[in-house]
C-alpha positions in Angstrom: -24.5 27.3 25.1 -21.5 29.6 24.6 -19.3 30.0 21.5 -16.5 27.8 22.9 -18.9 25.0 23.6 -20.3 25.2 20.1 -16.8 24.9 18.6 -15.9 22.1 20.8 -19.1 20.2 20.1 -18.5 20.6 16.3 -14.9 19.3 16.7 -16.3 16.3 18.7 -18.8 15.5 16.0 -16.0 15.6 13.4 -13.5 13.5 15.5 -15.7 11.1 17.4 -15.1 8.1 15.0 -12.1 6.7 16.7 -9.5 5.2 14.3 -7.6 2.3 15.8 -4.0 1.4 16.3 -1.8 3.2 13.9 1.7 2.5 15.3 3.2 5.4 13.5 2.5 7.7 10.6 4.6 10.1 8.5 3.4 13.0 6.4 4.8 16.3 5.2 4.1 19.9 4.2 3.7 21.5 0.8 4.4 18.5 -1.4 1.1 18.9 -3.3 1.3 15.1 -4.1 1.6 11.8 -2.3 3.6 8.6 -2.5 2.8 6.7 -5.7 5.1 3.7 -5.4 6.4 1.6 -2.5 7.8 -1.7 -1.5 8.7 -3.7 1.6 12.2 -5.2 1.9 12.7 -8.7 3.3 14.0 -7.2 6.6 10.9 -5.1 7.2 11.8 -1.7 5.8 9.4 0.5 3.8 10.8 2.3 0.7 8.4 4.9 -0.7 8.7 7.3 -3.6 7.0 10.2 -5.2 7.3 12.6 -8.1 7.4 16.2 -6.8 6.3 18.9 -9.1 6.6 22.5 -8.2 3.1 24.0 -7.8 2.0 27.1 -9.7 1.4 28.9 -6.4 3.6 29.1 -3.3 4.3 31.3 -0.3 7.9 32.3 -0.2 8.4 31.2 3.4 6.8 27.8 2.8 9.2 24.8 3.3 9.0 21.4 1.8 9.2 19.1 4.8 8.7 15.4 5.5 8.3 14.3 9.1 9.4 10.8 10.0 7.2 8.4 11.9 9.1 9.5 15.0 8.5 13.2 14.4 11.9 14.2 13.0 11.6 16.8 10.2 13.5 16.5 6.9 13.7 19.5 4.6 13.8 19.1 0.8 14.6 21.5 -2.1 11.2 22.9 -3.3 12.6 24.8 -6.2 13.2 21.7 -8.3 10.8 19.2 -9.8 12.3 15.8 -8.8 12.0 12.2 -7.8 12.1 11.7 -4.0 12.8 8.4 -2.2 12.4 7.7 1.5 13.3 4.5 3.4 11.6 3.9 6.8 12.5 1.2 9.3 9.8 -0.7 11.2 9.7 2.0 13.9 9.2 4.9 11.5 12.7 6.4 11.6 14.0 7.5 8.2 17.0 5.3 7.4 17.9 7.2 4.2 16.4 9.6 1.7 17.3 10.5 -1.9 16.6 13.7 -3.7 16.6 12.7 -7.3 17.9 15.9 -8.7 21.2 15.3 -6.9 21.5 11.7 -8.1 19.2 11.0 -11.0 18.7 14.4 -12.6 15.2 15.6 -13.4 13.8 12.1 -13.2 10.3 10.7 -13.5 9.7 7.7 -11.1 8.3 4.6 -12.8 8.3 2.0 -9.9 10.1 0.5 -6.9 10.7 -3.2 -6.0 13.1 -5.1 -3.8 15.6 -7.9 -4.1 15.8 -10.9 -1.6 19.0 -9.5 -0.1 17.3 -6.2 0.9 18.6 -4.1 -1.9 16.0 -1.9 -3.7 15.5 -1.4 -7.4 14.2 1.9 -8.6 13.0 2.5 -12.2 12.9 6.0 -13.7 13.2 8.1 -16.8 15.6 11.0 -17.1 17.3 13.3 -19.6 20.3 14.0 -17.3 22.6 11.8 -15.3 25.9 12.8 -13.8 27.4 9.4 -13.3 28.5 6.3 -15.3 25.8 3.8 -16.2 25.5 0.7 -18.3 23.4 0.7 -21.5 21.5 -2.3 -22.9 18.8 -2.9 -25.5 15.9 -5.2 -25.3 16.4 -6.3 -28.8 20.2 -6.7 -28.8 22.1 -9.0 -26.5 24.9 -6.5 -25.8 25.8 -3.8 -23.3 28.4 -1.1 -22.8 29.1 1.7 -20.3 28.3 5.3 -20.9 28.3 8.6 -19.0 26.2 10.7 -21.3 22.4 11.0 -21.6 21.1 12.5 -24.8 17.9 14.3 -25.4 16.1 11.2 -26.8 16.9 9.0 -23.8 13.8 10.3 -21.9 11.5 8.5 -24.3 13.8 5.8 -25.5 15.3 4.4 -22.2 14.2 3.4 -18.7 16.9 3.6 -16.0 17.2 1.0 -13.2 19.1 1.9 -10.1 20.1 -0.6 -7.4 20.2 1.0 -4.0 21.8 -0.7 -0.9 20.6 -0.6 2.7 22.5 2.6 3.4 20.9 4.4 0.5 23.9 4.3 -1.7 23.5 3.8 -5.4 25.4 0.6 -6.4 24.8 0.6 -10.1 22.5 2.1 -12.8 21.5 0.4 -16.1 19.7 2.2 -19.0 17.3 -0.2 -20.9 16.4 0.9 -24.4 13.3 -0.4 -26.2 10.7 -0.6 -23.4 7.3 0.8 -24.4 6.6 4.4 -23.4 3.8 4.8 -21.0 2.8 5.0 -17.3 3.7 1.9 -15.5 1.3 0.3 -13.1 4.4 -1.1 -11.4 6.9 -3.9 -11.6 8.1 -6.9 -9.4 11.3 -8.8 -9.0 10.8 -12.5 -10.1 12.1 -15.6 -8.4 15.0 -15.8 -11.0 15.9 -12.2 -10.1 14.5 -10.8 -13.4 11.7 -8.2 -13.6 8.1 -8.2 -14.7 6.6 -4.9 -15.8 3.0 -4.1 -16.7 1.7 -1.0 -18.5 -0.6 0.2 -21.2 1.2 0.7 -24.5 0.7 1.3 -28.2 2.6 0.7 -31.4 2.4 1.9 -35.0 1.7 -1.0 -37.3 1.1 -1.4 -41.1 -2.1 -3.4 -42.0 -2.6 -5.7 -45.0 -3.5 -2.7 -47.2 -0.3 -0.8 -46.3 -2.0 1.7 -44.1 -0.5 2.8 -40.8 -2.6 2.5 -37.7 -2.0 2.6 -34.0 -2.7 -0.6 -32.0 -3.0 -0.4 -28.3 -2.2 -3.1 -25.7 -1.9 -4.1 -22.1 1.7 -5.1 -22.1 3.3 -7.5 -19.6 7.1 -7.6 -20.1 9.6 -10.0 -18.6 13.3 -9.0 -18.4 16.0 -11.4 -17.3 18.8 -10.7 -14.7 20.9 -8.8 -17.4 17.8 -6.7 -18.2 17.4 -8.2 -21.6 14.0 -9.2 -23.0 12.7 -12.7 -22.1 9.2 -12.2 -23.4 6.4 -9.7 -24.1 2.8 -10.7 -23.7 0.1 -8.4 -25.1 -3.7 -8.1 -24.5 -4.7 -6.3 -27.7 -7.5 -3.7 -27.7 -10.1 -3.8 -30.4 -10.1 0.0 -30.3 -7.4 2.7 -29.9 -5.6 3.6 -26.6 -7.4 6.0 -24.2 -10.9 5.0 -25.0 -10.2 1.3 -24.8 -9.3 0.8 -21.2 -10.0 2.2 -17.8 -7.4 3.3 -15.3 -5.7 1.3 -13.9 -5.3 -0.4 -17.3 -3.6 -3.4 -15.7 -2.6 -5.0 -12.4 0.0 -7.7 -11.9 1.6 -10.0 -9.3 4.2 -12.8 -9.4 4.0 -16.2 -7.8 6.8 -18.1 -6.1 7.2 -20.4 -9.2 7.5 -17.5 -11.6 3.9 -17.6 -12.8 2.6 -14.1 -13.6 -1.0 -13.1 -12.8 -2.4 -10.1 -14.7 -5.8 -8.3 -14.7 -7.3 -5.3 -16.4 -10.6 -3.6 -17.4 -11.3 -3.2 -21.1 -14.0 -1.4 -23.1 -15.5 -2.8 -26.3 -13.4 -5.8 -26.9 -9.9 -7.4 -26.9 -7.8 -10.3 -28.1 -5.4 -12.4 -26.0 -2.4 -14.1 -27.7 -3.9 -13.5 -31.1 -7.0 -15.6 -30.4 -10.5 -14.8 -31.4 -11.8 -11.3 -30.5 -13.6 -11.2 -27.2 -16.6 -8.8 -27.5 -17.5 -7.2 -24.2 -21.1 -8.2 -23.4 -23.9 -5.5 -23.3 -25.5 -5.9 -20.0 -27.8 -2.9 -19.6 -29.4 0.0 -21.4 -26.5 2.3 -20.6 -24.1 0.0 -22.5 -26.2 0.4 -25.7 -25.2 4.0 -26.1 -21.8 3.9 -24.2 -19.0 1.4 -24.6 -19.5 -1.7 -22.4 -16.7 -2.8 -20.2 -15.5 -5.8 -18.2 -12.5 -7.2 -16.4 -10.3 -10.1 -17.2 -8.0 -12.2 -15.0 -5.2 -14.4 -16.5 -2.2 -16.5 -15.6 1.0 -16.5 -17.6 3.7 -19.1 -17.1 7.2 -18.1 -16.3 7.9 -18.4 -20.0 5.1 -15.9 -20.9 2.6 -18.5 -22.2 -1.1 -18.1 -21.4 -2.1 -20.8 -18.9 -5.7 -19.7 -18.3 -7.9 -16.6 -18.6 -11.3 -15.7 -17.1 -13.7 -12.9 -18.0 -15.8 -11.2 -15.4 -18.9 -10.9 -17.7 -19.9 -7.9 -15.6 -19.1 -4.2 -15.3 -16.2 -4.4 -12.9 -12.7 -3.1 -12.1 -9.8 -5.1 -10.7 -7.5 -2.7 -8.9 -5.0 -5.1 -7.2 -3.8 -8.7 -7.0 -2.0 -10.7 -4.3 -0.7 -14.2 -4.5 0.6 -16.2 -1.6 0.7 -19.9 -0.6 -1.5 -21.2 -3.5 -4.1 -18.4 -3.0 -4.7 -15.6 -5.6 -6.7 -12.7 -4.1 -8.1 -9.9 -6.2 -9.9 -6.7 -5.1 -11.9 -4.0 -6.9 -15.4 -2.8 -7.8 -18.5 -4.3 -9.4 -21.4 -2.4 -10.9 -25.0 -3.8 -10.2 -24.3 -7.3 -11.5 -25.8 -10.5 -10.2 -22.8 -12.6 -11.4 -19.1 -12.0 -11.8 -16.8 -14.7 -13.2 -19.9 -16.9 -13.2 -20.3 -16.6 -9.4 -23.3 -15.1 -7.7 -22.5 -11.8 -6.1 -24.6 -9.6 -3.8 -24.9 -6.0 -5.0 -27.9 -5.0 -2.9 -27.6 -2.1 -0.5 -25.1 -0.4 -2.7 -22.5 -3.1 -2.4 -19.8 -2.3 -4.9 -16.5 -3.3 -3.3 -15.4 -6.9 -3.6 -12.7 -9.3 -2.6 -12.4 -12.7 -4.4 -10.1 -15.6 -3.8 -9.0 -18.2 -6.4 -6.6 -21.1 -6.4 -3.6 -21.0 -8.8 -5.6 -22.8 -11.5 -8.2 -20.1 -11.6 -10.9 -21.9 -9.7 -12.9 -19.5 -7.5 -12.9 -20.2 -3.8 -15.1 -17.4 -2.5 -16.3 -13.9 -3.2 -17.4 -11.2 -0.7 -19.0 -7.8 -1.4 -19.4 -4.7 0.7 -21.2 -1.4 0.6 -18.1 0.6 0.1 -17.1 2.1 -3.3 -14.2 -0.2 -4.0 -11.2 -2.1 -2.8 -8.2 0.0 -3.7 -5.3 -2.3 -2.6 -4.9 -5.7 -1.1 -2.1 -7.9 0.4 -1.6 -11.2 2.2 0.8 -12.3 4.9 2.6 -15.7 5.1 -0.4 -17.2 7.1 -2.8 -16.1 4.3 -4.4 -13.4 6.3 -5.9 -11.0 3.9 -5.9 -7.2 4.2 -7.8 -4.7 2.0 -8.1 -0.9 1.7 -11.7 0.2 1.3 -12.7 3.4 -0.3 -16.0 4.9 0.9 -18.0 8.1 0.2 -20.3 7.7 3.2 -20.2 10.8 5.3 -22.1 12.0 8.4 -25.9 11.5 7.9 -25.6 8.7 5.4 -26.0 5.0 6.0 -22.8 3.8 7.6 -20.2 1.6 5.9 -20.6 -2.0 7.1 -17.8 -4.5 7.1 -18.8 -7.8 8.7 -20.7 -6.9 11.9 -18.9 -3.6 12.3 -20.1 -0.2 11.1 -18.3 3.1 10.5 -20.6 6.0 10.7 -18.4 8.6 8.9 -16.1 6.8 6.5 -15.9 9.5 3.8 -12.4 9.2 2.2 -10.7 7.7 5.2 -8.0 5.0 5.4 -10.1 1.9 6.1 -8.2 -1.4 6.4 -10.2 -4.6 6.7 -8.7 -7.9 7.9 -10.0 -11.4 6.7 -8.8 -14.9 7.1 -8.0 -17.1 4.1 -11.6 -18.3 3.9 -12.8 -14.7 3.6 -14.1 -14.5 7.2 -14.0 -10.9 8.5 -11.9 -10.2 11.6 -11.4 -6.5 12.3 -11.0 -3.1 10.7 -8.7 -0.1 11.4 -9.4 3.4 10.1 -8.1 6.9 10.4 -10.0 10.2 10.7 -7.7 11.7 8.0 -9.1 12.6 4.6 -7.3 10.7 2.0 -6.9 10.9 -1.8 -7.5 7.3 -2.5 -6.2 7.3 -6.0 -4.8 4.4 -8.0 -1.5 4.7 -6.2 -2.8 3.8 -2.8 -0.7 0.8 -1.6 -1.0 -1.6 1.3 2.0 -3.8 1.9 2.6 -6.6 4.4 5.9 -7.7 6.0 6.6 -11.4 6.5 4.5 -11.4 9.7 1.5 -9.4 8.5 2.3 -6.1 10.0 1.0 -3.5 7.5 2.4 -0.5 5.8 0.1 2.0 4.0 1.4 4.6 1.5 -0.6 7.1 -0.5 -1.7 10.7 -0.5 -3.2 12.7 2.4 -5.2 15.9 1.7 -4.3 19.0 3.8 -6.4 22.2 4.0 -5.4 23.0 7.6 -2.6 21.9 9.9 -3.1 18.3 11.0 -1.7 16.5 13.9 -1.9 13.4 16.1 -5.7 13.6 16.6 -6.1 12.0 13.2 -3.8 8.9 13.7 -4.2 7.8 17.3 -0.8 8.1 19.1 1.0 8.5 15.8 2.0 12.2 15.6 1.5 13.4 12.0 2.2 17.1 11.1 1.4 18.9 7.9 0.8 22.3 6.5 -0.5 23.8 3.3 -3.2 23.0 0.8 -3.4 20.0 -1.4 -1.9 16.5 -1.3 0.9 15.3 1.0 2.8 12.0 1.1 1.6 9.6 3.8 3.3 6.5 5.1 1.8 4.6 8.1 2.3 1.3 9.9 -0.3 -0.8 11.6 1.0 -3.5 13.9 -1.0 -6.8 13.8 1.3 -9.1 15.8 2.4 -9.5 19.4 5.9 -8.1 19.8 8.5 -10.9 19.6 9.9 -10.1 23.0 6.5 -10.5 24.7 5.5 -13.9 23.2 6.8 -15.8 26.3 4.4 -13.7 28.5 1.5 -14.7 26.3 1.8 -18.4 25.8 -2.0 -18.9 26.3 -2.7 -16.6 23.4 0.0 -18.1 21.3 -1.5 -21.6 21.6 -4.8 -20.3 20.2 -3.2 -19.5 16.9 -1.4 -21.5 14.3 2.1 -20.2 14.3 3.8 -20.0 10.9 7.5 -21.2 11.2 9.8 -21.5 8.4 13.5 -22.4 7.9 15.9 -21.6 5.2 17.2 -24.5 3.2 20.1 -25.1 0.9 19.3 -25.9 -2.7 22.3 -26.8 -4.9 24.6 -25.2 -2.5 22.7 -21.9 -2.5 20.5 -20.4 0.1 16.8 -20.8 -0.6 14.1 -18.7 1.2 11.1 -20.9 1.8 8.9 -17.9 2.5 9.3 -16.5 -1.0 10.6 -19.3 -3.1 13.7 -17.3 -4.1 17.1 -18.7 -4.6 19.4 -15.9 -3.4 22.1 -15.7 -6.0 23.1 -12.0 -5.3 24.4 -12.3 -1.8 23.8 -14.0 1.5 20.6 -13.0 3.4 21.5 -10.7 6.3 22.3 -12.3 9.7 21.1 -9.1 11.3 19.3 -6.0 10.2 18.6 -2.5 11.5 15.2 -3.6 12.8 14.9 -5.3 16.2 11.2 -6.1 15.9 9.6 -9.3 14.9 9.8 -8.1 11.3 13.6 -8.9 11.3 14.5 -11.9 9.2 17.4 -13.9 10.6 18.8 -16.4 8.1 18.5 -20.1 9.0 16.3 -19.5 12.1 12.7 -19.9 12.7 10.3 -17.0 12.3 7.3 -16.9 14.6 4.4 -14.6 14.0 1.6 -14.5 16.6 -1.4 -12.4 15.5 -3.2 -10.3 18.1 -6.7 -11.5 18.8 -8.0 -8.0 18.5 -6.7 -4.4 18.4 -5.9 -2.5 21.6 -8.6 -0.1 22.4 -9.2 2.9 24.8 -12.6 4.7 25.2 -13.6 7.7 27.3 -17.0 8.5 28.8 -18.8 10.7 29.4 -17.8 12.8 26.4 -17.9 15.8 26.6 -17.1 16.3 30.2 -16.1 19.1 32.6 -14.8 17.0 35.5 -14.6 13.2 36.2 -13.9 10.9 33.3 -13.6 7.1 33.0 -11.2 5.5 30.5 -12.0 1.9 29.5 -9.0 0.0 28.2 -8.9 -3.3 26.3 -5.5 -5.1 25.9 -5.2 -8.1 23.6 -2.0 -9.3 25.2 0.0 -8.9 28.4 2.6 -6.1 28.3 5.0 -4.9 31.1 5.3 -1.4 29.7 1.7 -0.1 29.5 1.1 3.6 30.1 -1.4 6.3 29.3 -0.5 9.9 28.5 -2.5 13.0 27.7 -1.8 15.3 24.8 -3.5 18.3 23.3 -4.8 18.1 19.8 -1.5 19.5 18.4 0.5 16.7 20.0 1.9 18.6 22.9 2.4 16.5 26.1 0.1 17.6 29.0 0.6 14.9 31.7 0.8 11.2 32.5 -2.6 9.6 33.3 -1.1 6.2 34.2 2.6 5.5 34.8 4.4 2.6 33.1 3.3 -0.7 34.6 2.6 -4.4 33.9 -0.9 -5.1 32.6 -2.5 -8.4 31.8 -4.5 -9.1 28.7 -8.1 -8.0 29.3 -10.2 -5.0 30.2 -9.9 -2.4 33.0 -11.2 1.0 33.9 -9.3 4.1 35.0 -10.9 7.2 36.6 -9.3 10.6 36.0 -10.1 14.2 36.9 -9.9 16.7 34.0 -11.6 19.6 35.7 -8.3 21.6 35.7 -8.0 21.5 31.9 -9.1 24.3 29.6 -12.0 23.7 27.2 -10.9 21.9 24.1 -10.1 18.6 22.5 -7.4 16.3 24.0 -6.1 12.9 23.1 -5.5 10.1 25.6 -2.8 7.8 24.2 -2.5 4.2 25.4 0.9 2.7 24.7 2.8 -0.5 25.4 6.2 -1.9 24.4 5.6 -1.2 20.7 2.0 -0.5 20.2 -0.8 2.0 21.0 -4.3 3.3 20.6 -6.0 6.5 21.5 -9.3 8.3 22.2 -10.5 11.8 22.2 -11.4 13.7 25.3 -13.6 16.8 25.0 -13.6 19.2 27.9 -16.3 21.9 28.2 -16.7 24.7 30.7 
């Protein structure tokens, strides 16, 4: 076996786990960090942000570049530490981008959320701002305009900027009095206020007159004027860093304004000033190390505790999602037989879990998996559930198993699992890219259940489309890079009429906007839109587009599109086996090299019915190497690797 064959076989072993159906992906070069906050607007746009810090090392000719999902490069200033915001449409095009140093000064990003009219709200701290803004204080019902930021504002104030669909900043408000700390995030509430969750601490004087630091998990509600409505605290029995795990808290908001919170605490804690909850000692390790457990609670829209549950097990809750009377949580459990008083299977190294509850806190079901943890979860309007798995299972280890499917090399990949509202497993999609699955990994769903992933991708070599199916992703440099990707889960709207048989097999979610007290009311989100009318049209022409007052139909695909090649490797004839989950008039297959350069068409554009078919091709004229066959339709694709040896 010659040297080229050895190299090709090595690449084949590395790449042979075929990720499925990334519609597009966007990454960059030399950022040394990833996206840590993101949101989806009501018209299906993704807004993602990061905090760029200049690295201690850099080659003078290196450029800071972000490539859109369509491959267009955008260059940024890499000589300035700054906040960066990027807005993608449903097709991966960059709609707008903001370099914070030009707009917000040397800002630190705190979070991103969206209003029901499509505007985006960005929270940040800064010690420099070159435009007029409004000041308000949580503890005083007054406000005034200012155009100066003093040296104390960075710790005293959080700035909120409203950004419209074109990327223009409409207004900025500085809120003084919020606790200083790293936010886990924030959400816009049905009454157009905000709910924020973060770990915090305060200096307090005890009964003996001594000063001490008391640490909390804080949940804070601000009204539309950004004044304080309420502040709920989960009080630690010990001080700050050694009292909680990261993430310290997670939060989501229901359509009626109820707020669901969760966290993981060491030692003990008190909720609403009630009796101290001592974390149970469950094993020998906890006798010499602080025990820990998770809690899950519901606060009313007025900030009053409605119910709280304790896991009674070593566990972490990383994310929450509430939709249509279902609360879903995801995280990690450590070797327990019960969690929240429900039996849980932790055999065969099952650590990751997803659990569903009703809005009164009654557990509906709990599933566990042999991955490390669930990092992020979301639901769509039909209560389909999606979760991002983290796995450390590499080549030679027992594979990750989700439902009946196995993934042989799942080490630090993007792995998205799909489940119905009863917890029944449907499918998984995964990439071959190495990811930094930190606490900022986010999975978002648009109104129909099409998915957006944001997080951090690790680069040590140039990467390309071979890691994300037909989604061409470029990157260069060492360290982290921002990654945004979209996974389509629905039949394109324009093709529904051609797939009526498939449509009848699924319950179609249709909703209409109603008028409540003369104001428009969105039945999908339970939000009275008092800021402006919902858009009649948007920049997106896909099924994601919300058109006010009209029905919205979402037809899930029965299974992902798939293309396989055999035999692999080959030096001549090759068969491609294609599986289509719906009929599409624009199906084609193209061949690319592993860097994304087009080689030739393997099948011209044509109408293909749902089902399976084979295609024989001759690759004897190709040089030895790794190639990618990309199957594409009207708005969707899949790919497989072709290894040619000589």
